C-alpha positions in Angstrom: -39.7 15.0 2.0 -37.8 13.2 4.6 -37.0 11.0 2.2 -36.3 12.4 -0.4 -33.7 14.5 2.0 -32.0 11.0 3.2 -31.9 9.8 -0.6 -30.0 12.6 -1.5 -27.8 12.4 1.1 -26.7 8.7 0.1 -26.4 9.2 -2.8 -23.9 12.3 -2.2 -22.1 9.9 0.2 -22.0 7.3 -2.2 -20.6 9.4 -5.0 -17.8 10.7 -2.6 -16.8 7.4 -1.9 -16.6 5.8 -5.5 -14.0 9.3 -6.0 -12.1 8.7 -3.7 -10.5 5.2 -4.9 -9.6 3.8 -8.6 -12.3 4.5 -11.3 -14.9 1.1 -11.7 -13.9 -0.3 -15.1 -16.9 0.0 -18.2 -15.6 -2.8 -19.7 -14.6 -6.5 -18.6 -11.0 -6.2 -18.6 -8.3 -4.3 -19.9 -4.9 -6.0 -19.6 -2.3 -3.3 -19.6 0.5 -3.9 -22.2 3.5 -1.7 -23.0 2.3 -1.4 -26.6 1.6 2.6 -27.4 -1.1 1.2 -30.1 -3.7 0.6 -27.8 -6.3 2.0 -25.1 -5.4 4.4 -22.4 -7.1 3.8 -19.4 -5.7 4.5 -15.7 -2.3 5.1 -16.7 -1.7 2.3 -19.3 -2.2 1.2 -22.5 -4.6 -1.9 -22.6 -4.3 -5.1 -25.3 -7.0 -5.3 -27.6 -9.5 -7.9 -25.6 -9.2 -10.7 -28.6 -5.3 -10.6 -28.0 -6.0 -10.9 -23.8 -4.6 -13.9 -22.9 -5.1 -16.2 -19.7 -1.8 -15.8 -18.7 -2.4 -11.9 -18.6 -4.6 -12.8 -15.4 -2.0 -15.3 -13.7 1.6 -14.6 -11.4 3.1 -17.4 -9.2 4.1 -15.5 -6.0 7.7 -17.0 -4.4 8.4 -15.9 -0.8 10.5 -12.7 -1.0 14.5 -12.8 0.6 14.5 -11.2 4.3 18.7 -11.1 4.0 18.8 -7.7 4.0 18.7 -4.7 6.8 15.4 -4.9 7.9 14.7 -8.7 7.4 12.1 -8.2 5.2 11.0 -10.4 1.5 8.2 -8.3 0.2 6.6 -9.6 -3.5 3.9 -7.7 -4.8 1.6 -8.2 -7.1 0.2 -4.8 -8.7 -0.6 -4.1 -11.7 3.5 -3.6 -13.1 3.5 -7.7 -12.0 -0.3 -9.1 -13.3 -1.5 -6.6 -16.0 -4.7 -8.2 -16.0 -5.3 -6.1 -12.7 -5.6 -3.0 -14.6 -8.8 -0.9 -14.3 -10.0 -3.7 -11.6 -9.5 -1.6 -8.3 -7.9 -4.5 -6.0 -3.5 -5.5 -5.8 -2.1 -7.1 -2.9 1.0 -9.0 -1.8 3.0 -11.5 -0.3 5.6 -9.8 3.2 8.3 -12.2 4.3 9.3 -11.3 7.8 13.0 -12.6 9.4 13.1 -13.1 12.7 12.7 -9.0 14.1 11.9 -8.1 10.7 10.2 -5.0 10.3 8.2 -3.4 7.4 9.1 0.1 8.5 6.7 3.1 8.9 5.2 3.9 5.5 2.1 5.2 4.2 0.1 4.0 0.5 -1.0 7.0 -0.7 -3.8 5.3 -2.9 -5.3 2.3 -1.1 -6.3 1.1 2.1 -4.4 -1.9 3.4 -5.7 -5.4 4.8 -3.4 -7.8 5.9 -3.7 -10.8 7.4 -0.9 -13.4 8.9 -0.4 -16.7 7.5 2.6 -17.8 10.1 4.2 -16.3 12.9 3.9 -13.1 15.2 3.3 -9.9 14.2 3.3 -6.4 16.0 1.1 -3.8 13.7 -0.1 -0.5 14.1 -1.3 2.7 12.5 -1.1 6.4 13.5 -4.3 8.6 13.1 -3.8 12.2 11.7 -2.8 15.3 13.3 -7.0 15.9 14.0 -6.9 12.9 15.8 -4.2 13.3 17.9 -1.6 11.1 16.2 -3.3 8.0 18.3 -1.7 4.7 17.5 -3.6 1.6 17.4 -1.6 -1.3 17.8 -2.3 -4.8 17.8 -0.3 -8.3 17.7 -1.1 -10.3 15.4 -1.1 -14.2 15.4 -1.9 -16.9 12.5 -6.0 -16.3 10.6 -5.7 -12.6 12.7 -6.4 -10.0 10.1 -6.0 -6.1 10.9 -6.7 -2.9 8.2 -4.7 0.0 7.9 -6.7 3.2 6.6 -5.4 5.1 3.5 -3.3 7.4 3.4 -2.4 6.7 7.3 1.2 5.8 8.3 1.7 1.9 9.7 4.0 -1.0 10.0 4.5 -4.0 11.0 7.4 -5.9 13.3 8.1 -9.8 13.3 8.1 -10.3 17.2 8.0 -13.8 17.2 11.0 -16.4 17.7 10.2 -17.8 13.7 9.9 -16.4 10.8 6.6 -15.1 9.9 4.6 -14.4 6.4 1.7 -12.2 5.7 -0.8 -11.6 2.9 -1.8 -8.0 2.3 -4.8 -6.5 0.2 -5.2 -3.1 -1.5 -8.1 -1.0 -2.5 -5.7 -0.3 -5.4 -4.4 -1.8 -9.3 -1.5 0.5 -7.7 -1.8 1.7 -4.4 1.8 3.3 -3.8 4.0 3.5 -1.1 6.2 6.7 0.7 8.6 5.3 3.0 9.0 7.8 5.8 12.1 7.6 6.4 13.5 7.9 2.9 11.1 10.3 1.8 12.5 12.3 4.2 15.6 11.6 4.3 16.6 10.4 1.1 14.8 12.7 -1.5 16.0 14.7 -4.6 16.9 16.9 -4.3 17.5 16.6 -0.5 15.3 18.9 1.5 17.8 21.6 3.4 18.9 20.2 6.4 17.6 23.3 8.2 14.6 22.9 7.1 14.6 19.6 8.3 16.3 20.2 11.6 14.0 22.8 12.9 11.1 20.5 11.7 12.3 17.8 14.3 13.8 20.0 16.7 17.5 18.7 16.6 20.7 20.1 15.4 21.5 19.9 12.0 24.8 17.8 12.5 21.7 14.9 13.7 20.3 15.3 10.2 23.8 14.8 8.5 24.6 11.6 11.1 20.7 10.1 9.6 21.4 10.9 6.3 
């Protein structure tokens, strides 16, 4: 009887894990297309399999420009850039950092992120949820180091080296999504009332107006 209970528990855990991520495909591939005469799967219409070509599964990635306020160049490779990813439940990106370049606090609502440093030195971290007292888990990473940011948690990366840095990230979703914390709070459309933000941050409304 104990064996049966154990098997039931394992099956329940497995089903909960599966349901937390992109659905598993039931065919070899389902290449996304803008045409509307295909099958609609995972938010995309799919090409007829007989029309699929090797280029549907290929993309060349160039370094992103870091000439901006953040010193950050992001080159995403998700289902929007690589149609062959549709239904496969994975994606990635290349991130370039100028010295002092920052990928500011943000979350990915639909995927866990794994980051590997290819060049340079990064200070990275994520903050746990309220139930875990919002603990900061941080680490200085060098070339070859890997760090994981759990799904949905706020995280960041900052180039603390003297030169440029490059990282490759992988996601457990074909489109993990991104929510920039400052943009979502201060630049929403329509805007969140200043009174609410002022009370939430325990500051004057003039401070909120300055942030905006």
